[in-house]
RORO-562180 format. One line per 10 residues: number of its first residue (from 1); for each residue x, y, z of N, C-alpha, C. Coordinates in steps of 0.05 Angstrom, whole numbers, padded with zeros to 5 digits. Example, Ala and Ser with C-alpha at 12.3 -4.5 7.8 and 13.67 -1.06 7.14 Angstrom:
% RORO-562180
1> 00264:-00114:00156:00246:-00090:00156:00264:-00066:00156 | 00257:-00045:00142:00273:-00021:00143:00258:00001:00157
% end
This chain:
% RORO-562180
1> 01537:-00993:03299:01514:-01004:03291:01487:-00989:03287 | 01468:-01003:03265:01449:-00992:03251:01425:-01007:03247 | 01401:-01005:03257:01380:-01023:03250:01366:-01001:03240 | 01350:-01003:03221:01333:-00986:03204:01300:-00996:03196 | 01301:-01018:03205:01275:-01047:03202:01276:-01060:03190 | 01267:-01072:03187:01258:-01108:03171:01272:-01103:03144 | 01293:-01117:03137:01304:-01121:03113:01317:-01099:03103 | 01320:-01081:03116:01339:-01052:03110:01368:-01059:03104 | 01372:-01047:03078:01396:-01049:03073:01420:-01039:03092 | 01407:-01024:03106:01420:-01004:03125:01431:-01028:03160
11> 01417:-01042:03160:01420:-01054:03186:01448:-01075:03179 | 01469:-01054:03191:01501:-01067:03192:01511:-01048:03217 | 01535:-01064:03220:01556:-01053:03243:01577:-01044:03223 | 01592:-01018:03230:01604:-01012:03217:01624:-00995:03231 | 01654:-00999:03225:01679:-00987:03243:01681:-00996:03267 | 01675:-01030:03270:01677:-01050:03287:01712:-01046:03295 | 01720:-01048:03319:01751:-01053:03328:01767:-01035:03306 | 01764:-01012:03298:01778:-00994:03285:01806:-00981:03307 | 01792:-00977:03327:01810:-00960:03347:01813:-00977:03373 | 01801:-01003:03373:01814:-01024:03394:01806:-01051:03393
21> 01819:-01061:03408:01811:-01091:03404:01775:-01092:03412 | 01763:-01115:03402:01740:-01122:03406:01735:-01143:03427 | 01721:-01141:03450:01721:-01158:03470:01701:-01189:03472 | 01692:-01205:03481:01679:-01227:03471:01649:-01215:03484 | 01650:-01203:03506:01628:-01184:03515:01617:-01158:03496 | 01636:-01146:03481:01623:-01124:03463:01620:-01141:03431 | 01621:-01162:03428:01618:-01169:03405:01590:-01192:03412 | 01584:-01200:03439:01560:-01213:03448:01531:-01196:03443 | 01549:-01163:03450:01527:-01137:03452:01515:-01134:03426 | 01532:-01138:03405:01538:-01133:03381:01511:-01152:03365
31> 01521:-01177:03367:01504:-01199:03356:01475:-01197:03363 | 01474:-01190:03400:01441:-01188:03408:01427:-01166:03398 | 01445:-01141:03400:01428:-01117:03383:01413:-01127:03355 | 01421:-01151:03338:01413:-01153:03317:01390:-01177:03323 | 01400:-01196:03333:01378:-01218:03336:01357:-01211:03354 | 01361:-01193:03366:01335:-01185:03383:01313:-01165:03370 | 01326:-01162:03348:01306:-01143:03328:01301:-01163:03310 | 01304:-01194:03309:01299:-01216:03286:01314:-01206:03258 | 01341:-01192:03261:01355:-01184:03234:01385:-01202:03241 | 01392:-01214:03215:01421:-01228:03222:01441:-01205:03224
41> 01458:-01215:03236:01480:-01191:03249:01502:-01189:03220 | 01505:-01166:03214:01519:-01164:03193:01540:-01138:03201 | 01566:-01144:03189:01594:-01134:03201:01611:-01121:03174 | 01609:-01101:03163:01630:-01082:03147:01661:-01084:03159 | 01680:-01098:03144:01700:-01108:03163:01720:-01088:03141 | 01737:-01069:03161:01763:-01058:03142:01787:-01069:03140 | 01799:-01067:03127:01830:-01076:03127:01845:-01069:03150 | 01839:-01053:03165:01856:-01038:03187:01843:-01044:03214 | 01829:-01069:03214:01819:-01069:03249:01835:-01079:03265 | 01830:-01075:03282:01847:-01101:03308:01847:-01129:03301
51> 01861:-01140:03307:01870:-01170:03297:01849:-01182:03313 | 01836:-01175:03339:01817:-01183:03349:01786:-01195:03333 | 01783:-01174:03320:01754:-01175:03300:01757:-01201:03278 | 01775:-01200:03261:01773:-01233:03248:01776:-01255:03266 | 01794:-01254:03288:01792:-01279:03301:01761:-01291:03316 | 01748:-01268:03318:01724:-01275:03336:01702:-01275:03315 | 01706:-01266:03286:01693:-01271:03265:01692:-01301:03263 | 01714:-01310:03259:01719:-01339:03252:01708:-01358:03273 | 01717:-01348:03300:01704:-01364:03321:01675:-01367:03320 | 01666:-01346:03312:01635:-01348:03319:01620:-01361:03289
61> 01635:-01366:03268:01635:-01382:03245:01612:-01356:03225 | 01625:-01330:03229:01611:-01309:03214:01624:-01313:03182 | 01613:-01316:03164:01614:-01320:03132:01619:-01293:03117 | 01640:-01289:03102:01644:-01270:03089:01631:-01271:03061 | 01603:-01249:03057:01590:-01257:03040:01590:-01233:03008 | 01615:-01216:03017:01619:-01195:02993:01645:-01176:03006 | 01654:-01168:02978:01671:-01138:02981:01667:-01114:02973 | 01667:-01106:02981:01666:-01074:02974:01691:-01058:02974 | 01698:-01042:02953:01726:-01029:02944:01723:-00998:02946 | 01745:-00991:02947:01736:-00961:02958:01765:-00952:02952
71> 01764:-00939:02930:01787:-00924:02917:01799:-00897:02931 | 01823:-00902:02928:01833:-00875:02951:01864:-00867:02939 | 01863:-00841:02938:01891:-00830:02934:01896:-00807:02945 | 01926:-00801:02953:01931:-00772:02971:01922:-00753:02945 | 01922:-00727:02960:01918:-00707:02944:01937:-00680:02952 | 01953:-00678:02936:01972:-00660:02939:01965:-00629:02949 | 01973:-00612:02965:01969:-00591:02970:01960:-00573:02946 | 01988:-00569:02926:01989:-00555:02908:01970:-00569:02881 | 01960:-00591:02887:01938:-00602:02863:01919:-00586:02852 | 01916:-00588:02831:01892:-00569:02815:01864:-00592:02823
81> 01844:-00583:02828:01819:-00589:02831:01798:-00589:02818 | 01806:-00569:02798:01788:-00550:02783:01771:-00575:02768 | 01741:-00577:02767:01729:-00596:02749:01728:-00595:02720 | 01732:-00614:02707:01736:-00612:02681:01713:-00598:02662 | 01690:-00602:02680:01671:-00588:02664:01660:-00562:02679 | 01651:-00542:02670:01644:-00521:02691:01614:-00526:02699 | 01614:-00525:02722:01594:-00528:02738:01569:-00505:02725 | 01541:-00512:02728:01524:-00491:02727:01520:-00470:02748 | 01520:-00453:02733:01524:-00422:02754:01495:-00425:02777 | 01483:-00437:02775:01456:-00439:02796:01468:-00463:02807
91> 01492:-00476:02813:01493:-00500:02825:01511:-00495:02852 | 01499:-00495:02876:01509:-00490:02898:01516:-00510:02922 | 01541:-00517:02929:01550:-00543:02944:01547:-00527:02970 | 01533:-00537:02993:01534:-00523:03016:01535:-00542:03047 | 01549:-00532:03062:01551:-00554:03088:01527:-00549:03097 | 01522:-00576:03115:01501:-00573:03121:01496:-00570:03161 | 01481:-00546:03163:01483:-00539:03193:01458:-00556:03208 | 01480:-00574:03223:01466:-00595:03237:01439:-00582:03264 | 01441:-00550:03261:01419:-00549:03276:01401:-00533:03264 | 01398:-00536:03237:01381:-00529:03218:01363:-00547:03203
101> 01332:-00548:03217:01319:-00576:03213:01313:-00576:03184 | 01310:-00553:03161:01300:-00559:03146:01332:-00565:03120 | 01348:-00557:03127:01372:-00570:03120:01377:-00597:03120 | 01380:-00605:03146:01376:-00633:03156:01358:-00649:03141 | 01336:-00646:03139:01316:-00660:03121:01326:-00664:03089 | 01332:-00637:03082:01341:-00639:03058:01364:-00660:03046 | 01379:-00663:03066:01403:-00681:03064:01391:-00707:03069 | 01375:-00712:03086:01361:-00738:03089:01344:-00751:03059 | 01336:-00729:03058:01313:-00742:03033:01328:-00744:03005 | 01351:-00727:03006:01367:-00727:02983:01384:-00759:02987
111> 01396:-00761:02998:01416:-00779:03007:01402:-00803:03014 | 01376:-00811:03020:01360:-00834:03018:01352:-00844:02993 | 01349:-00821:02978:01328:-00821:02949:01351:-00842:02926 | 01383:-00842:02933:01391:-00859:02916:01394:-00893:02926 | 01378:-00897:02948:01383:-00919:02961:01347:-00930:02960 | 01329:-00924:02949:01298:-00926:02953:01296:-00938:02921 | 01274:-00962:02925:01269:-00969:02900:01247:-00946:02888 | 01247:-00947:02862:01218:-00922:02850:01192:-00930:02864 | 01182:-00903:02872:01161:-00908:02894:01160:-00910:02917 | 01186:-00929:02929:01190:-00926:02957:01190:-00903:02981
121> 01174:-00899:02996:01182:-00883:03010:01201:-00883:03036 | 01206:-00861:03051:01231:-00867:03067:01210:-00870:03097 | 01222:-00896:03113:01212:-00900:03134:01219:-00883:03155 | 01202:-00878:03178:01214:-00866:03204:01243:-00872:03211 | 01246:-00899:03217:01270:-00904:03219:01292:-00896:03206 | 01288:-00894:03179:01312:-00884:03158:01313:-00859:03163 | 01292:-00842:03169:01291:-00812:03173:01314:-00808:03197 | 01302:-00823:03218:01316:-00817:03246:01347:-00821:03239 | 01356:-00841:03227:01385:-00858:03222:01398:-00830:03207 | 01384:-00819:03187:01398:-00798:03174:01400:-00771:03190
131> 01382:-00768:03207:01383:-00742:03222:01408:-00744:03242 | 01410:-00771:03254:01430:-00781:03271:01461:-00773:03255 | 01461:-00782:03233:01485:-00781:03218:01497:-00750:03213 | 01478:-00739:03207:01486:-00706:03200:01492:-00693:03229 | 01471:-00702:03249:01487:-00688:03280:01507:-00697:03294 | 01519:-00716:03282:01540:-00736:03294:01572:-00721:03292 | 01584:-00721:03311:01604:-00701:03315:01626:-00705:03301 | 01620:-00728:03291:01653:-00735:03271:01641:-00732:03245 | 01616:-00727:03239:01609:-00725:03211:01602:-00692:03193 | 01617:-00693:03174:01610:-00663:03154:01592:-00677:03133
141> 01568:-00661:03129:01547:-00666:03118:01546:-00645:03089 | 01540:-00648:03065:01545:-00630:03045:01510:-00630:03029 | 01502:-00612:03019:01481:-00613:02998:01481:-00597:02979 | 01479:-00611:02953:01479:-00590:02930:01455:-00585:02920 | 01453:-00561:02916:01428:-00539:02903:01434:-00535:02870 | 01413:-00540:02865:01417:-00532:02831:01390:-00517:02827 | 01391:-00486:02823:01368:-00471:02820:01351:-00470:02848 | 01364:-00478:02863:01347:-00475:02893:01336:-00500:02901 | 01337:-00525:02881:01328:-00553:02898:01356:-00567:02902 | 01352:-00576:02921:01359:-00600:02939:01369:-00624:02920
151> 01384:-00630:02904:01398:-00649:02884:01413:-00669:02884 | 01431:-00661:02906:01453:-00681:02916:01459:-00680:02944 | 01477:-00698:02953:01479:-00704:02985:01503:-00720:02985 | 01519:-00709:03007:01551:-00726:03006:01554:-00726:03036 | 01560:-00744:03050:01572:-00739:03081:01595:-00756:03082 | 01617:-00752:03114:01640:-00764:03113:01644:-00756:03144 | 01657:-00783:03148:01662:-00779:03179:01694:-00789:03184 | 01698:-00775:03199:01729:-00782:03207:01736:-00797:03236 | 01753:-00819:03234:01755:-00840:03252:01785:-00843:03256 | 01796:-00831:03277:01830:-00820:03268:01836:-00809:03254
161> 01855:-00834:03240:01865:-00820:03210:01849:-00830:03186 | 01827:-00841:03194:01811:-00851:03169:01786:-00827:03168 | 01782:-00825:03139:01761:-00813:03127:01745:-00831:03106 | 01721:-00832:03125:01702:-00850:03109:01678:-00827:03091 | 01674:-00837:03065:01650:-00831:03053:01623:-00848:03060 | 01604:-00835:03055:01580:-00847:03062:01554:-00832:03051 | 01533:-00840:03043:01507:-00835:03029:01512:-00815:03015 | 01527:-00822:02999:01539:-00797:02975:01505:-00801:02947 | 01501:-00787:02940:01468:-00797:02928:01460:-00767:02912 | 01450:-00774:02890:01439:-00755:02870:01408:-00758:02863
171> 01389:-00736:02866:01368:-00741:02851:01361:-00750:02826 | 01344:-00772:02815:01344:-00776:02792:01341:-00755:02771 | 01324:-00728:02782:01323:-00707:02768:01347:-00683:02765 | 01369:-00691:02780:01397:-00689:02775:01407:-00694:02749 | 01410:-00672:02734:01424:-00681:02709:01457:-00699:02711 | 01460:-00710:02699:01486:-00725:02701:01501:-00705:02696 | 01508:-00688:02678:01528:-00666:02671:01533:-00655:02701 | 01518:-00647:02722:01517:-00632:02742:01535:-00651:02760 | 01522:-00673:02763:01536:-00692:02781:01563:-00692:02779 | 01571:-00699:02746:01599:-00701:02741:01612:-00679:02747
181> 01603:-00655:02745:01617:-00631:02742:01632:-00625:02772 | 01607:-00632:02796:01606:-00625:02814:01620:-00638:02837 | 01636:-00662:02821:01650:-00677:02841:01675:-00680:02835 | 01704:-00678:02851:01729:-00675:02840:01731:-00702:02824 | 01753:-00702:02808:01759:-00728:02789:01791:-00734:02797
% end
């Protein structure tokens, strides 16, 4: 569950009922978490959830407001993942050390930059959420540096056999050719 302030896109619960059924009491706590903050409860639902979640959503008259599609495919051990374009020589992709406050801050700033309107600043809540993501035991986070400047960020979390990608973003100053060359195709 995440609450980042009034009207934030991050106000939502994810990965609910992926590992076990959801009880009425757990669902009550989830709803109360948002209602007590003046926010509408929103839940991202995965097709692999325990059947108790859709039943509870229906019973409580939750409404589907949209779908997000995630494309996935198996990667074979012998598969060549060489980018189609050669990345710039000064592009470096680094795993974030959760104990390095400077790296954590770079990840938070770059990952949030793709979700903020021009001229909009990060709120303290958004900064705190980003820091918690980097330091979460199931998360791996990466920062892309171009010429020493942090220009891209990505994160992923593992839950049982699922790998979720989140917060992938590039600064507007990052040339699109760099962003395309640095990600697997």
